[in-house]
C-alpha positions in Angstrom: 7.9 -71.7 27.2 6.0 -71.2 24.0 3.9 -74.4 24.2 2.2 -73.7 27.5 1.2 -70.3 26.3 -0.4 -71.8 23.1 -2.4 -74.4 25.2 -3.8 -71.7 27.3 -5.1 -69.8 24.4 -7.0 -72.8 23.1 -8.6 -73.3 26.6 -9.8 -69.8 26.7 -11.5 -69.9 23.3 -15.3 -70.1 23.6 -17.2 -73.2 22.3 -20.3 -72.4 20.3 -23.1 -75.2 20.2 -25.9 -74.7 17.6 -29.3 -76.2 18.4 -32.0 -76.6 15.8 -35.5 -76.3 17.2 -38.3 -78.3 15.4 -41.5 -76.4 15.2 -45.0 -78.0 14.5 -47.4 -77.0 11.7 -44.9 -76.0 9.2 -45.3 -76.2 5.4 -44.6 -79.8 4.1 -45.2 -79.3 0.4 -48.2 -80.2 -1.9 -47.4 -83.9 -2.6 -50.3 -85.1 -0.5 -52.7 -83.1 -2.5 -51.7 -84.9 -5.7 -52.2 -88.3 -4.0 -55.6 -87.3 -2.6 -56.7 -86.0 -6.0 -55.7 -89.4 -7.5 -57.7 -91.2 -4.9 -60.8 -89.2 -5.4 -60.6 -89.6 -9.2 -60.3 -93.3 -8.8 -63.3 -93.5 -6.5 -65.3 -91.4 -9.0 -64.3 -93.8 -11.8 -65.3 -96.8 -9.7 -68.7 -95.5 -8.9 -69.2 -94.5 -12.5 -68.4 -98.0 -13.5 -70.9 -99.4 -11.0 -73.6 -97.1 -12.4 -72.9 -98.1 -15.9 -73.1 -101.7 -15.0 -76.5 -101.1 -13.4 -78.1 -99.2 -16.3 -76.5 -101.2 -19.2 -78.6 -103.8 -20.8 -77.4 -107.4 -21.3 -77.4 -106.9 -25.1 -75.1 -103.9 -24.7 -72.9 -105.7 -22.4 -72.6 -108.6 -24.8 -71.7 -106.2 -27.6 -69.0 -104.5 -25.5 -67.5 -107.8 -24.5 -67.5 -109.0 -28.0 -65.7 -105.9 -29.2 -62.8 -106.4 -26.9 -62.8 -110.2 -27.3 -60.1 -111.1 -30.0 -61.8 -114.5 -30.5 -65.2 -113.0 -31.3 -66.4 -113.1 -34.9 -65.7 -110.0 -37.0 -67.6 -108.6 -39.9 -65.6 -108.2 -42.9 -64.8 -104.5 -43.9 -65.1 -105.4 -47.6 -68.2 -104.5 -49.5 -68.5 -108.0 -51.1 -72.0 -109.6 -51.3 -73.4 -110.9 -48.1 -75.3 -113.7 -49.7 -72.4 -116.0 -50.3 -71.3 -118.9 -48.3 -69.6 -117.0 -45.5 -72.3 -114.3 -45.6 -69.8 -111.4 -45.7 -67.7 -112.8 -42.8 -63.9 -113.8 -42.9 -62.4 -116.9 -41.6 -59.8 -116.8 -38.8 -56.3 -116.1 -39.9 -53.8 -119.0 -39.9 -51.8 -119.4 -36.7 -54.4 -117.7 -34.6 -55.5 -121.1 -33.1 -53.5 -124.0 -31.8 -55.5 -126.4 -33.9 -55.0 -126.6 -37.6 -58.8 -127.1 -38.1 -60.2 -123.6 -38.5 -64.0 -123.4 -38.0 -66.0 -120.9 -40.0 -67.2 -118.1 -37.9 -71.0 -117.5 -37.7 -72.7 -114.1 -37.3 -73.5 -113.0 -33.8 -77.0 -113.8 -32.9 -78.7 -111.1 -30.7 -80.1 -112.4 -27.5 -83.6 -111.9 -26.5 -84.6 -108.7 -24.7 -87.4 -108.0 -22.3 -90.5 -106.2 -23.5 -92.1 -103.5 -21.5 -95.2 -105.6 -20.6 -93.2 -108.7 -19.8 -92.3 -111.6 -22.0 -89.5 -111.6 -24.5 -88.9 -110.8 -28.1 -86.3 -111.8 -30.5 -83.7 -109.5 -32.1 -86.1 -109.1 -35.1 -88.4 -106.9 -33.0 -91.7 -108.7 -33.4 -93.9 -109.9 -30.4 -94.6 -113.6 -30.0 -98.2 -114.9 -30.1 -98.0 -115.6 -26.4 -97.1 -112.0 -25.7 -100.0 -110.8 -27.9 -102.5 -112.9 -26.1 -101.1 -111.7 -22.7 -101.4 -108.1 -23.8 -104.9 -108.6 -25.1 -105.9 -110.3 -21.8 -104.5 -107.5 -19.7 -106.4 -104.9 -21.8 -109.6 -106.9 -21.3 -109.1 -107.0 -17.6 -108.6 -103.2 -17.6 -111.9 -102.8 -19.5 -113.7 -105.0 -17.1 -112.3 -103.0 -14.1 -113.5 -99.8 -15.7 -117.0 -101.2 -16.2 -117.2 -102.2 -12.6 -116.0 -98.7 -11.4 -118.5 -97.1 -13.8 -121.5 -99.0 -12.4 -120.6 -98.3 -8.8 -120.2 -94.6 -9.6 -123.5 -94.4 -11.5 -125.4 -96.1 -8.6 -124.1 -93.5 -6.2 -124.9 -90.6 -8.5 -128.4 -91.5 -9.8 -131.1 -90.6 -7.3 -133.6 -93.0 -9.0 -131.3 -95.9 -8.2 -130.7 -94.9 -4.5 -130.7 -97.9 -2.3 -130.2 -100.4 -5.1 -126.5 -101.0 -4.5 -127.2 -104.0 -2.6 -129.2 -105.5 -5.5 -126.2 -105.2 -7.9 -123.3 -107.7 -7.5 -120.3 -107.3 -9.9 -117.5 -109.8 -9.8 -115.0 -111.6 -12.1 -115.4 -115.3 -13.2 -113.4 -117.5 -15.6 -116.1 -116.7 -18.3 -115.7 -113.0 -17.8 -117.2 -110.0 -15.9 -120.5 -111.1 -14.2 -123.1 -108.4 -13.4 -125.9 -109.8 -11.3 -129.3 -108.3 -10.4 -130.3 -110.1 -7.2 -133.4 -110.0 -5.0 -133.0 -109.3 -1.3 -135.3 -109.3 1.7 -137.8 -106.6 1.0 -136.3 -105.6 -2.3 -137.4 -107.9 -5.2 -136.6 -107.1 -8.8 -139.6 -109.0 -10.2 -143.0 -109.7 -8.8 -143.2 -113.2 -7.3 -143.7 -115.8 -10.0 -143.8 -113.1 -12.8 -141.4 -112.1 -15.6 -142.7 -108.5 -15.7 -139.9 -106.5 -14.1 -140.5 -103.4 -11.9 -139.7 -99.9 -13.2 -136.6 -99.7 -10.9 -135.4 -103.0 -12.4 -135.8 -101.7 -15.8 -133.9 -98.5 -15.0 -131.1 -100.6 -13.5 -130.9 -102.7 -16.6 -130.8 -99.5 -18.8 -127.8 -98.4 -16.7 -126.0 -101.6 -17.3 -126.7 -101.4 -21.1 -125.3 -97.8 -21.1 -122.1 -98.8 -19.4 -121.3 -101.9 -21.4 -122.5 -100.6 -24.8 -119.0 -99.5 -25.7 -117.3 -102.8 -25.1 -116.9 -105.4 -27.8 -117.6 -108.4 -25.5 -120.6 -110.5 -26.2 -123.1 -111.0 -23.3 -124.7 -114.1 -21.9 -128.0 -113.5 -20.1 -129.1 -116.1 -17.5 -132.1 -116.3 -15.2 -132.0 -118.0 -11.9 -134.8 -118.8 -9.3 -134.9 -120.2 -5.7 -136.1 -123.7 -5.0 -139.6 -122.8 -4.1 -141.8 -125.2 -6.3 -145.0 -124.5 -8.1 -148.1 -126.4 -7.2 -148.6 -130.0 -8.1 -149.6 -130.4 -11.8 -148.6 -126.9 -12.7 -147.5 -126.5 -16.4 -145.4 -123.3 -15.6 -142.3 -124.2 -13.5 -139.0 -122.5 -12.4 -137.6 -123.4 -15.7 -140.0 -121.3 -17.7 -139.9 -118.5 -15.1 -136.1 -118.2 -15.3 -136.0 -118.4 -19.1 -138.8 -115.7 -19.3 -137.0 -113.4 -16.9 -133.8 -113.8 -18.8 -135.5 -113.0 -22.1 -137.3 -110.0 -20.5 -133.8 -108.7 -19.5 -132.6 -109.2 -23.1 -135.5 -107.1 -24.4 -134.8 -104.4 -21.8 -131.1 -104.3 -22.8 -131.9 -104.0 -26.5 -134.4 -101.1 -25.7 -131.6 -99.3 -23.8 -129.3 -99.4 -26.7 -127.4 -102.7 -26.5 -126.6 -104.0 -30.1 -128.5 -107.3 -30.8 -125.4 -108.9 -32.2 -123.8 -108.6 -28.7 -126.3 -111.1 -27.2 -124.5 -114.5 -27.3 -127.1 -116.6 -25.5 -130.2 -116.4 -23.2 -130.7 -119.2 -20.7 -133.0 -120.2 -17.9 -131.1 -122.0 -15.2 -134.0 -122.5 -12.7 -132.7 -123.4 -9.2 -129.6 -125.3 -10.5 -127.0 -122.7 -9.6 -127.8 -121.0 -6.3 -126.0 -117.9 -5.1 -126.4 -119.2 -1.5 -126.2 -123.0 -1.9 -126.8 -123.8 1.7 -130.1 -121.7 1.7 -132.1 -122.8 -1.3 -135.0 -120.6 -0.4 -133.0 -117.5 0.2 -134.2 -114.5 -1.9 -130.7 -113.8 -3.2 -130.9 -116.9 -5.3 -133.6 -115.2 -7.5 -131.4 -113.1 -9.8 -130.4 -112.2 -13.3 -126.8 -112.7 -14.5 -125.4 -110.6 -17.4 -121.9 -112.0 -18.1 -119.6 -110.2 -20.5 -117.8 -113.1 -22.1 -114.0 -113.0 -22.6 -112.9 -112.7 -26.2 -111.1 -116.1 -26.1 -114.5 -117.8 -25.3 -116.3 -116.3 -28.3 -118.0 -119.1 -30.1 -116.7 -120.0 -33.5 -119.1 -120.6 -36.4 -119.6 -124.3 -37.1 -118.6 -125.3 -40.6 -121.4 -126.6 -42.8 -121.2 -130.2 -43.7 -119.8 -131.0 -47.1 -122.4 -131.6 -49.8 -122.9 -135.1 -50.8 -122.2 -136.0 -54.3 -125.0 -138.6 -54.7 -128.4 -138.7 -52.9 -128.7 -141.2 -50.1 -130.3 -144.5 -50.8 -133.6 -145.1 -49.0 -133.1 -147.4 -46.0 -134.1 -151.0 -46.3 -137.3 -152.0 -44.6 -137.3 -155.0 -42.2 -140.1 -156.9 -40.6 -143.0 -154.8 -39.4 -142.1 -152.0 -41.9 -139.4 -150.4 -39.7 -136.2 -149.3 -41.4 -133.2 -151.4 -40.7 -130.5 -149.7 -38.5 -132.8 -147.1 -36.9 -134.4 -146.9 -33.5 -138.1 -147.2 -33.0 -139.6 -144.1 -31.3 -141.5 -144.9 -28.2 -144.5 -142.8 -26.8 -143.3 -139.9 -24.7 -139.7 -139.8 -26.0 -138.2 -136.6 -27.0 -136.2 -136.6 -30.3 -133.3 -134.2 -30.7 -132.2 -133.2 -34.2 
C-alpha cells in the first residue's frame, strides 16, 4: 500500500517552468566603439598619406625611397677625406649580392627640379642660359605691355590729345613694340607733301617720348607714305618725304627728352609697306612708326679689319690705262663703298 501513496504525492507536486524574456535595446558592451575608433584612425592615416603624396616633391620622394631601400648607396659615417677614389663612400659588403662582382657605388645625383617661372635647373641651383633668356623675354613683354597701357591712359587723360586715339596704333611685332602715328580721313598728322608736323602731332610725339624714356630698348623710326606720286620730273619723291618725316620725328623725340643713344636707325620706306595693302591711296598708309626693338635684336658692333703688315702694291695697268682686275665705271652708275 505504500507505493501507490508515494506515486500520488509526486503527481500532486507543482511543476515550475521558467521563461526568459529577451528585451531589445539592452546594453551590449563597448567593443564596437574600439573597432569604430580603429576604422576612423585608419581612414585619417589614409587621407593624410594621400595629402603627403600630393604636396611632396619628386626629389623628396626619391630621398625617402632611397632611405628605405637597402640597395641604395650609403654615405660612409667615417670622417675620412672625400677626395679619394671612392669619394667618401663604402663598397657593398660581401655576400649582400648574388654575384661575386661587386660594383663601386656612386653618389646619388639629385634630379632636376622645376623653377618658378618654368624650365628646369640642376641640383647645383644655377639657372640655365635658356631659362635666363626666357626670363628676360618675359620681363621685356611685361615692359611693352605697360607702355601700351600707359599710352592709352595718357590719351584719355590729356585734353589736348582728345580725339587722337584713332591716330595712334600700338601693336606687337617680331621686331618689338610698334607705335604708329597714322593719318585718317579728316585728321592728318602732317600737311600734305610736307615734313613740318602739326602742333598736335608734336604733342603726341612728346607723349610717346615721355612714356618710353625709362625703357632701355633702342628705337627704329620709319616714315611711310601712300602711293600718290609726285608730278612728272619732280626731284622730290615719296622717298625723300618719308625720310624727312622720319627725321623730323626723331628730332621731336630728342626735344621731348629721348636720349640720342636710344635711336637705332631712321628710315624712309616710301610706299613699300602699306598699312592697308589693298588700298594704296588710303590715308592710313601715311604714317610714322616708332618701333622699340627687342634686346636680342640689338645690333652688334662690327669688328674693325685687321691692319695689314705691308702696304698694298699698286695694281698693274692694262691696255687703255685701266687697272687689271677692276671694273670700269660707266656713266650714271652708283658706286657703293
